[in-house]
N, C-alpha and C positions, 0 to 999 in steps of 0.2 A: 245127100249124106244123111246120117241117122236122123230120124224124126225126134224132135225134142219132146219130152213127156208133158203131161198135162199141167205140170207146175209152171210151165213157161207163161201161160196166160195170166197167172196170178203173181208173176215175178215182181218183186219190188226192186227198184233201182238202188244201187249201193249209195247210201247217203251217210254223211258223217260231218262232224264239226271240224275235223282236221283239214287244213288247207292242202296238204300233200299226203296221200296215203299210198304206200308202196306195196305192191303185190309181188313178192319174190318168186322167181322162176321155180325154185324147188318146192314151193308151197302150193303150186297148182295141182289140180287133180290129174291123175294119170290113168292111161289105159293102154294095154298091150295085147293085141289080138293076133300076134304073130306077123301077119302081113301089114298091120297098121299099128304104129306107135303114135300116141297122141297125148297132149297135155292141155287141160281145160283151165282157162283163166276164170270162167264162170261156170255155175252149175249146168251140167249137160249130161244127157243119157243117164247112166247109172251113178254118175258123180253128182253129189248134192252137198252144198254148203250154204246154209241160210244167210251167211254174211256176204256171199258172192253170187247173187242172183242176176247180176247185170249192173250197168252203170248208165243212168238216164235211159235213152232209147237203145243203147248198146246192150245186146243180150248174150252174144256168143263171141268168144275169140278162142278158137281151137288151133293149136299148132300140130299139124299132122305130118307124118312121114309114111309114105305108102311104098311098099315093096314093088319091085319090077313085076310087070304083067298083072298086078292086082288092082282092086279098086272097089267102088261102091256100085252095086247093082241098081237098076231102075227103082226109084222111090219118089214119093210125093212131097211137095211143100206147098204152103199157101200163106198169104198175108205176111210175108217177110221179105226184107231186102237182104239178099245173100251175096256177099262180096268174097271173092277168092283172090288171093295174091300168091303168086308162085315165087318162092325164094330160090329154089334150085330144081332143075328137071322140067318135065313136061306132063301135063294132065290133059287127057282126052275127054271131051264133053259131048253129050248127046241129049236132046230134050224133046218134049212133045210139041214145042213151038216150031220144030223143024230145024233147029240149030245143031250143027255138027262142027266142032272146032277143036283145035289143040291150043292150050294156054301154056306159054313157055316162060322161062325165067324172066322176071321183071314185069310180067303182064298182070293186069287186073281184069277180072270178069265180074260184072254186076248183073245179077238176075233178080228181077222183081217178080216174086212168085204170084202175087195178086190173088185172083180167084182160084188158082191152082195150076200147078205144072209138075210134070214128072221128068226126072233126068237121071242119067248115069254118069259116073266119072271113073276113069281108070288110068293107070300108068301104062302107056304104050311101050315103054322101054323094055328090052329083054335083059338089061343088066343094071341100069341105074335106078336108084330110088327117086321119088319126087317129094320135095319138102315144101309145104305150103301153110298159109294161114287161111282158115275158114272163119268168116265174120258174119254175124247176123245182126241186123238193125231193124227194130220195129218200125213199120211205116206209119205215116201220119194219117192214113185213111185205109180202110179195108175195102175189099172188092174191086181192086184195080185190075186192069187188063195186064196179064203177064208180059214182060218184055226182057230183052237181053242186050247187054253191051259188053264190049271187050276192047281193051286198049293197052298198049305198051308205053311205059315211061322210062325205058331202059337208057335213053339218052341223058336223063337227069342224073347228075353226079355230085352236085354241091348245093346245099341249102334245102329249103322247104318247097315242095311242089304240090299245088292243089290237084288232087286226083279224083275227088268225088265232091259234089255239091248239089244243092237243091235246084240250081238254075243252069247247070252245065257251064259255069264260068271258066274261062281260060282253057277251054277244051276238056274240061273234066267230065267224068261220067255223072249222069243225072240221077239223083236218088230222091225218093218220096219221103223226105224227112228233113227237118231243120238241122242238118248235120253237114259238116265239112271235114273231109279227111285229107290230110297232107302226108306225102311221102318225104321223110327226111333222109337224105343221103349226104354224107360228108366224107370226101376223100382226105380232107385236111381238117384240123381242129378249127372250131369256130364258136362264137358266142352269138346267140340270137334271142330276140324278145318278141313275143306274140301277145298283143293286148287281148284280154278275155273278160272284160268287165261284164258281170251278169251272165257269164257263160261257164261251161264246165268242160274240162279236158281230160281225156285218157290218152296216155302214151304207152305204146307197146314196143319194147325194144326187140330188134331182130338180130343185130350184131353190134359188137363194140361196146363202149362205155360212154356214159354221159351223166351229168348232174342236172336235175330238174328242180328249180327253186331250192337248190342246196342239197337235195336228196340224191345220193349216188344210185345209178341204175346200170345193170349189166344185161347181156343178151338173155332174152326170155322174161325179164322183169317187166312189170307194168306199173303204172302210177296214175292215180287220179289227182286232179288239181281243181279245187273249188274255192270260192271266196277269196280270190286273188284278182288283182288288176291286170296281171300279165303272167305268162309262162316264160321263165328265164331258163334257157337251155345252154349248157356248156358241153360241147362234144370233144372227144378225142378224135384221132384220125381213123378212117375206115369204120364209120358208124352208119347204121341203117335202123330206122324205126318208122312206125306209123303214129300220127297224131290225130286224134278224134276231137273235133271242136263241136260241142253239143249244147243244146238249149237246156 
């Protein structure tokens, strides 16, 4: 996908004294290229907001909708952990490591770009759009050997599921960073608490509504949580989100 500009290397993580900071969906950056409709949580490509350069090691959350038969031509990445989550539809992937795959609804793909990799992504459907989240996380070291992982967690329907971690715990994808990513899916309403002493959390809503430490969130909203002992989440029914637990 698009190469981020030079400002990325100088990006400062979103910091602030507030314990919960909400990033409303309609306040995100927007891009419409005809075949691609996208919303940027953090500064990316032509969209720049000095207040939203990232959060801790988290640098990019783009919500993309790609038209049928369209996609991203072969392009390079390096020294970045790139996570793709398919909300609806299918995305075809091909890279210079020799991987050729299709990522379908409910699947995660984690590509460690390391010393450098080129890849292409397109929507193979003749009729349906593909809806996805593209996420970039800065690795804890540069010059790593590129690698590729892909896994479905479609069977997970209630609660928090660890999907990415630095040690591959519980069958999660292994990332080169002190970061744990949870998939929250709730068919029925629930209240949960996650201890986060000396940690920082970003929650990205995908569908439904929830409150995070008292702050209401809707589909597309994001929220950072810092300087708290725990994240307290109350969900409605039919809710989905990603939770990033960061150092």
